[in-house]
C-alpha positions in Angstrom: 86.3 96.8 88.0 84.4 93.4 85.9 85.9 90.6 87.4 83.3 88.7 85.1 85.4 90.0 82.2 88.8 89.9 83.2 88.0 86.4 84.4 86.9 84.7 81.4 89.8 86.2 79.3 92.7 85.4 81.8 91.0 81.3 81.1 91.1 82.2 77.7 94.8 82.8 78.2 95.2 80.1 80.2 93.2 78.1 77.5 95.7 78.9 74.9 99.0 78.1 76.5 98.4 74.0 76.0 100.4 72.8 74.0 100.0 69.9 71.0 99.6 67.4 73.3 97.2 69.2 75.1 98.7 70.1 78.6 100.7 73.2 79.8 104.6 73.1 79.2 105.1 76.9 79.5 108.1 78.9 78.9 111.6 79.4 81.0 113.6 82.5 80.9 116.8 82.3 79.2 120.1 82.7 81.6 123.0 84.4 81.7 124.4 82.0 84.0 122.8 78.6 81.7 124.7 80.8 79.0 128.2 81.0 80.3 128.4 77.7 81.5 127.4 76.3 78.5 129.7 78.2 76.7 132.2 76.7 79.7 131.5 73.4 79.0 131.5 73.7 75.2 134.7 75.2 74.6 136.6 73.0 77.1 135.4 69.4 74.8 136.1 71.6 71.6 136.8 75.3 71.0 136.4 74.7 67.3 133.7 72.2 66.5 131.7 74.1 69.2 133.0 77.5 67.9 129.2 78.8 66.2 127.2 78.2 69.8 130.4 79.6 71.8 130.8 82.8 69.4 126.8 82.8 69.8 126.3 82.4 73.0 129.0 85.1 73.8 127.6 88.0 71.8 124.2 87.0 73.7 126.4 88.0 76.7 127.8 91.1 76.0 124.5 92.4 74.4 122.4 91.2 77.7 125.0 93.5 80.2 123.3 95.3 82.8 124.4 98.6 82.6 126.5 98.6 86.0 128.4 96.1 84.3 127.2 92.9 85.4 125.1 90.2 84.9 122.1 88.7 86.6 120.7 85.3 86.3 117.7 86.2 83.9 117.9 89.3 81.6 114.7 91.3 84.8 117.4 90.0 87.5 119.7 92.4 89.2 123.5 92.0 88.8 124.8 88.9 91.4 128.4 88.3 92.3 127.3 85.2 90.7 127.0 85.4 87.4 128.9 88.3 86.8 131.3 86.1 87.8 130.1 82.9 85.5 130.0 84.9 82.4 133.1 87.4 83.0 135.1 84.2 83.2 133.2 83.1 80.1 133.7 85.9 77.8 137.5 85.6 78.9 138.6 82.8 78.4 135.9 82.0 75.5 134.9 85.7 74.1 138.5 86.8 71.9 138.2 85.4 67.9 135.2 84.6 68.0 132.9 87.7 68.4 134.0 91.4 68.5 137.1 91.8 70.1 136.3 95.5 71.1 132.7 93.8 72.4 134.5 91.6 74.5 137.1 93.5 75.9 134.8 96.1 76.9 132.3 94.1 78.4 134.9 92.5 80.6 136.3 95.4 81.4 133.5 96.8 83.1 132.4 93.8 84.6 136.4 93.7 85.7 135.2 96.8 87.5 131.5 95.8 89.2 132.8 92.8 90.6 135.9 95.2 92.1 132.9 96.6 93.2 131.5 93.6 95.1 134.1 91.8 96.1 136.8 94.6 96.9 139.3 93.1 94.7 140.4 90.5 92.0 142.6 88.8 94.1 141.7 85.0 93.6 141.7 84.4 97.4 139.2 87.5 98.0 136.9 86.1 94.9 136.7 82.7 96.3 136.6 83.9 100.4 133.2 85.7 98.4 131.6 82.7 96.7 131.8 80.9 99.6 130.0 83.4 101.8 127.6 83.3 99.7 126.3 80.3 99.7 127.6 78.8 103.1 128.7 74.9 104.0 126.3 74.4 100.8 128.9 73.4 97.6 126.0 72.4 96.0 126.7 75.8 93.8 130.2 77.4 95.2 132.9 75.0 94.0 131.4 74.5 90.2 131.5 78.6 90.2 134.6 78.1 91.5 135.5 75.6 89.4 134.7 77.0 86.5 136.5 80.3 87.1 139.8 78.0 88.0 139.2 77.0 84.3 138.9 80.1 82.3 141.9 81.4 84.6 140.4 83.7 86.1 142.0 82.8 89.8 145.2 82.4 88.9 147.8 79.5 88.1 146.9 77.8 91.1 143.1 77.9 91.0 142.4 74.4 91.3 143.9 74.5 94.7 141.0 76.8 95.6 138.3 74.8 94.4 137.2 73.1 97.6 137.8 69.2 96.8 134.1 67.2 96.8 134.5 63.1 98.6 133.7 61.6 95.3 135.1 58.6 96.4 131.7 58.8 99.2 130.0 57.9 95.8 130.6 54.1 96.2 128.9 53.8 99.3 125.6 52.6 99.7 123.0 55.5 98.7 121.4 55.3 101.8 124.6 56.3 103.8 124.3 59.7 102.4 122.7 61.2 104.7 124.4 60.5 107.3 127.7 60.8 105.7 126.4 64.7 105.6 127.7 65.2 102.3 128.6 68.9 101.3 126.0 69.3 97.8 122.5 68.4 98.1 120.8 64.9 97.1 120.5 65.5 93.8 124.4 66.7 92.6 125.6 63.3 92.3 127.0 63.9 89.0 128.5 67.3 90.5 129.3 65.6 93.6 131.6 63.0 91.0 132.8 65.6 88.2 133.9 68.4 90.0 135.8 65.8 92.4 137.1 63.7 90.2 138.6 66.9 88.5 139.9 68.4 91.4 142.0 64.9 92.0 143.3 65.6 88.9 144.5 68.4 89.1 145.5 68.8 92.3 147.5 66.1 93.6 146.8 64.7 96.8 149.8 61.9 98.7 146.8 61.4 101.3 143.6 60.9 99.2 146.0 60.4 95.5 145.6 56.3 95.8 142.3 56.4 96.8 140.1 58.2 94.6 142.0 56.8 91.2 140.9 53.5 92.4 137.2 54.6 93.5 137.2 56.1 89.4 137.7 53.4 88.2 136.0 50.8 90.3 133.0 53.0 90.4 132.1 56.5 90.2 132.8 56.4 86.5 130.3 53.5 85.3 127.7 55.6 88.2 128.1 58.6 86.6 127.3 56.9 83.3 124.5 54.9 84.7 122.4 58.1 86.2 123.1 59.7 83.3 119.6 60.7 82.1 118.9 59.7 78.2 118.2 63.3 77.2 122.1 63.7 78.3 120.4 66.7 80.5 121.1 66.0 84.3 118.2 67.6 86.1 117.4 68.9 82.2 119.0 72.0 83.3 122.0 73.6 81.1 124.5 74.5 83.8 124.8 71.1 85.9 124.9 69.4 82.8 127.9 71.9 81.9 129.6 71.7 85.2 129.5 67.7 84.5 130.8 68.2 81.2 133.7 70.9 81.5 135.1 68.8 84.8 135.3 66.2 83.0 136.6 67.5 80.1 139.3 69.3 82.1 140.3 66.0 84.3 141.4 64.6 80.5 138.2 62.7 80.4 136.9 64.6 76.7 136.6 60.9 75.3 134.0 59.9 78.5 130.1 58.9 77.7 128.8 61.5 80.0 130.8 64.2 77.8 129.1 63.3 74.0 125.4 62.8 75.7 126.3 66.5 78.1 127.6 68.0 74.6 124.5 66.5 72.9 122.6 68.4 75.4 124.3 71.0 75.3 123.3 71.8 71.3 120.3 70.5 71.1 118.8 72.9 73.6 120.5 76.1 72.9 117.8 79.0 71.5 117.6 80.8 68.6 119.5 83.5 69.8 122.3 81.9 71.1 121.4 81.9 75.1 120.4 78.5 77.3 117.7 78.7 79.2 117.9 77.9 83.3 116.4 74.3 82.4 114.2 72.6 79.6 110.6 73.4 81.2 108.8 72.8 84.1 105.6 70.9 82.3 104.4 68.9 85.3 104.7 71.8 87.5 102.7 74.2 85.3 100.0 71.8 84.7 99.6 70.8 87.8 99.0 74.6 88.5 96.9 75.3 85.5 94.4 72.4 86.6 93.9 74.1 90.2 93.4 76.6 88.5 90.7 75.7 86.3 89.1 73.9 88.6 88.1 76.9 91.1 84.2 76.8 91.0 83.4 80.3 89.0 79.5 80.0 87.9 78.8 76.7 87.6 81.4 76.6 84.5 83.5 74.3 86.8 83.2 71.8 89.3 85.3 71.1 92.0 85.7 67.6 91.1 83.9 66.3 87.6 84.9 69.5 85.7 81.4 69.6 84.1 81.1 70.3 80.2 81.3 73.0 78.7 82.6 74.1 74.9 85.5 76.6 74.9 87.3 78.9 72.0 91.1 78.5 72.1 93.1 80.7 69.8 94.0 80.4 66.1 96.3 77.5 67.1 93.2 75.5 68.4 90.4 77.0 66.7 87.5 75.0 67.4 86.0 73.7 70.0 87.0 71.6 72.8 84.5 69.7 75.1 86.0 70.2 78.4 85.3 66.6 79.1 88.3 65.7 76.6 90.1 68.3 77.7 90.2 66.2 81.1 90.9 63.2 79.6 93.9 64.2 77.5 95.5 66.3 80.9 94.6 63.2 83.6 96.3 60.5 81.2 99.0 62.5 81.1 99.8 63.4 84.4 98.8 60.2 85.5 101.7 59.1 82.6 104.8 61.2 84.9 104.3 59.5 88.5 107.4 57.9 88.5 107.4 54.0 88.8 110.5 52.8 89.6 113.5 54.1 92.2 114.7 57.0 90.9 119.3 57.1 89.9 120.0 60.1 91.6 118.3 60.4 95.0 116.7 56.2 95.3 113.4 58.0 95.7 111.4 55.2 95.6 108.4 54.9 93.3 105.1 56.8 93.2 106.2 60.4 93.6 106.3 63.4 90.3 109.0 65.3 88.9 108.5 69.1 87.7 108.9 67.6 84.0 107.7 64.8 82.0 111.6 64.4 80.5 113.8 61.6 82.2 116.3 64.1 83.9 113.0 65.5 86.4 113.8 64.0 90.2 110.6 63.6 92.5 110.1 66.1 94.7 107.1 67.3 97.7 106.1 70.3 95.3 105.2 68.5 92.1 103.9 65.3 94.1 101.5 67.2 96.2 100.2 69.6 93.2 99.9 66.4 90.7 97.7 64.8 93.6 95.5 67.9 94.3 95.4 67.8 90.5 94.0 64.0 89.9 91.3 65.0 92.6 89.9 67.6 90.7 90.2 65.5 87.2 89.6 62.1 88.6 89.0 61.1 92.3 88.2 58.0 91.1 92.0 57.3 90.7 92.2 55.5 94.3 95.6 53.2 93.8 98.3 56.3 92.4 96.6 58.4 95.0 97.7 55.7 97.7 101.6 55.4 96.4 102.0 59.1 96.2 100.5 59.7 99.7 102.6 57.2 100.5 106.0 58.7 99.9 105.3 61.9 100.8 104.7 60.6 104.0 107.6 58.6 104.0 110.0 61.3 103.5 108.5 64.1 106.4 111.5 64.6 108.4 111.3 64.6 111.9 110.9 67.6 112.4 106.9 67.6 110.9 108.7 69.5 107.8 108.8 68.4 104.1 111.9 68.3 102.7 112.5 68.5 98.9 114.6 64.8 97.9 115.6 63.4 100.9 114.4 62.6 104.0 117.2 63.4 106.5 119.7 65.7 104.6 118.5 68.6 106.6 121.8 70.0 107.1 122.5 72.0 103.7 119.0 74.8 103.4 118.0 72.8 99.1 117.4 69.5 101.5 115.6 71.4 104.7 112.2 71.0 105.8 110.3 74.2 104.3 107.3 75.6 105.4 105.5 76.2 101.2 106.8 72.5 100.6 104.8 71.1 104.0 101.6 73.1 103.3 101.5 72.1 100.0 102.4 68.2 101.8 99.2 68.7 103.9 96.4 70.5 101.6 97.7 66.9 99.5 97.1 64.3 102.2 93.9 66.5 103.8 92.1 65.8 99.6 92.5 61.8 100.1 92.2 60.6 103.2 88.9 59.8 103.3 89.5 57.9 99.8 92.3 55.9 102.2 92.5 53.2 103.7 92.0 52.9 107.3 95.5 52.9 108.5 96.9 55.3 106.4 94.0 57.3 107.2 96.1 57.5 110.8 99.1 57.7 109.3 97.6 60.8 107.3 96.9 62.4 110.6 99.5 61.9 112.4 101.6 63.5 108.9 99.5 66.2 109.3 99.6 66.8 113.0 104.0 67.1 112.4 103.3 69.1 109.9 101.2 71.5 111.8 103.4 71.4 114.5 106.8 72.7 111.7 104.4 75.3 110.9 103.9 76.5 114.1 107.4 76.6 114.9 108.8 78.1 111.8 106.4 81.0 111.7 108.0 84.3 112.1 108.0 86.2 114.3 105.6 89.2 112.7 103.1 86.3 111.5 104.6 85.6 107.8 106.2 82.0 106.9 109.8 81.9 104.8 109.2 79.7 101.9 112.5 77.5 100.5 111.8 77.7 97.0 110.3 80.9 95.9 112.2 83.9 96.6 112.0 88.2 95.9 115.4 89.7 94.7 114.0 92.9 96.4 113.5 92.1 99.4 117.1 92.7 101.5 116.0 90.3 103.7 118.4 87.0 102.3 115.7 88.0 99.2 113.4 85.6 100.5 109.6 86.2 99.8 107.1 86.2 102.8 104.6 86.8 100.6 104.0 83.3 98.9 105.5 81.5 101.8 102.3 83.0 103.7 99.9 82.8 100.8 101.4 78.9 100.9 100.5 78.3 104.8 97.6 80.1 104.0 95.9 77.4 102.2 96.6 74.7 104.4 95.7 76.6 107.1 92.7 77.0 105.8 92.1 73.0 104.8 92.9 72.5 108.3 90.4 74.5 110.0 92.9 76.5 111.7 91.3 80.0 112.9 94.1 81.5 114.9 96.7 81.0 112.5 94.9 81.8 109.8 94.5 85.0 110.9 98.1 85.5 111.4 98.2 84.9 107.9 95.4 87.1 106.8 96.5 89.7 108.8 100.1 89.6 107.9 98.6 89.8 103.9 96.7 92.9 104.6 99.6 94.8 106.2 102.3 94.1 103.5 100.1 95.0 100.9 101.5 98.1 98.6 99.7 101.5 98.5 98.9 100.7 95.1 96.5 97.9 96.1 99.5 95.3 94.8 101.8 92.9 96.5 105.2 92.1 96.2 107.9 89.8 97.9 107.7 91.8 101.5 107.1 95.0 103.1 107.9 97.8 100.7 108.9 95.5 97.4 107.7 96.5 94.2 104.1 95.2 93.2 103.4 92.1 90.6 101.4 89.8 89.2 102.5 87.1 90.1 102.7 88.3 93.5 99.7 90.5 94.2 97.8 87.0 92.6 99.3 85.2 94.9 97.5 87.1 98.1 94.6 87.8 96.4 93.8 84.4 95.9 95.0 83.6 99.6 92.6 85.8 101.1 89.6 85.2 99.0 89.9 82.0 99.3 89.7 82.8 103.4 86.7 85.0 102.2 88.4 88.3 102.2 87.4 90.4 99.0 90.1 92.5 98.7 89.2 94.6 96.2 92.1 97.5 95.8 94.2 94.0 95.1 91.6 92.8 92.5 91.8 95.9 90.6 95.2 96.4 90.4 95.5 92.8 89.7 92.6 93.5 86.7 94.8 96.9 85.7 98.4 94.8 86.0 96.9 92.5 83.3 95.4 94.9 81.1 91.5 93.4 82.0 93.0 89.7 82.2 95.0 89.7 79.0 98.6 90.6 79.5 100.6 89.0 81.5 104.6 90.0 81.8 106.7 88.0 84.1 108.8 89.4 86.8 111.7 87.2 88.0 111.5 85.1 90.8 113.4 83.7 93.3 114.5 79.6 92.0 116.1 77.0 95.0 116.3 79.4 98.1 116.7 82.2 96.9 120.1 82.3 94.9 119.0 81.7 91.2 116.4 83.4 89.5 113.9 83.0 86.6 110.6 83.4 85.5 108.6 81.3 84.2 104.9 82.8 81.5 102.9 80.7 83.1 102.7 81.9 86.9 101.6 85.7 86.2 98.3 84.0 84.2 97.9 81.1 85.9 97.9 82.5 89.5 95.8 85.1 88.0 93.0 82.9 86.9 92.8 81.0 90.4 92.8 84.6 92.3 90.3 86.4 90.5 88.5 82.3 90.2 88.7 82.7 94.4 87.6 86.4 94.6 84.3 85.5 91.8 83.6 82.1 93.7 83.8 84.4 97.0 81.5 87.2 96.0 
């Protein structure tokens, strides 16, 4: 087992992933969910004008249907009811006449069988109840899914009545009220709240609210939707949210609305060559900060934790030249600094200082990308105290009363996306600790308090078996709500080690060791298939704690063919109800893990 050789190969592969701008954009998996929603959106606006996009999208869905008759979110995902309903509905409405009639009929027939087996019947009420039960009180996904089914006729002639009403009229209230109002969608889903709420209002007459909602749309909501649409046209830079907004407005008689026109432009410009759409455009900021942290591991003096010492590196043929690592540092540093938000965000009313996951205008600053950027900034240039101070304060102001970190907005903790979570809290703690000594004394006191409250949250959310459950990453093989305690525990362990929490750290170490698979790797939890991503996370976290896990390291080196091949696995998105995979994850986490192992030698 040659760790040095595998590490050098993996580092070379990671550096070769840099794009023309010198940063890491990565590549998100293509998505049946995104493709189905885009087909319906384009079809609702103008099926004839968008016929070629619809045809190719339908053909992609037919060709990528799982053998059991359903669809998963990615081509490597198990079938799930949400995506299966979306694809089934899209093909039923827009497939005939645009691609092979036999293929479409066969596809929808076997999909009907899968859905019937899952739901118990194909009755509209049963479908609506199943979708609602999947997401509970959070309407962020259940309502858009039911809306699409209603548009495509899968909920019967009165399908819109099965779509819960969305109080879009509340969008005229001051944004500060939203947490108090306990809206039924997450903080960043304001566009869906407005558009779907208005569409339901137009399709289901209610004598009680009709005049109020008509007035709200004309007075403010329509203009607000236009104001918060990014210049690219893509809400969150994501095809699903953009598609849901677009189809909602089109079904409400608003095909000429400026938001619809820009939404169509976004969808037609972001379709892939095979006719499909990805779940999001890119995670460039997240991927770049992950890469910086991975490359900063002290590997035989090649990289110093704070300065990234000069060293010539040879990239692949795409970058067939020697490039000083200092130039790499300066390029990446400037790019990361350019992504820090300098204005209030229109979706969440978030103040300046944070970072989003992408460099595109549809991103939203959050409590995972901001700590990631802070840690990368500390590595690249620890003198950037002004930018760091703004981000540190941004995180402290976001911290919930329970001591944990929500994703986007303080106080929206009633719904899963916005609740406090251990993985984000641990990440914030690490960022605070990294910058604390460089901050003004009065801010250091706030940081100490934030860390103390964060620690309290981590203690309170530790599972009985010693693990922690993350919010943003899941595992489709773990039947316990498809969660991913391997990811959560590895992330929390890093923060515990930084805080010097020996007892809690040993809980995390013990859990990771006890849940290692017999083959030497790790999955999302006990008895789940080993993956490169989760094995690298576990190996890296244990090595940081001083435990060099030989079996796990050997599995990782063999699985990546000595650090040269990195097949990606599906991983949970949001609260493990949406799936994707990212080309960067296996390579970046392998580099970090092997670097930590070598440093621990």
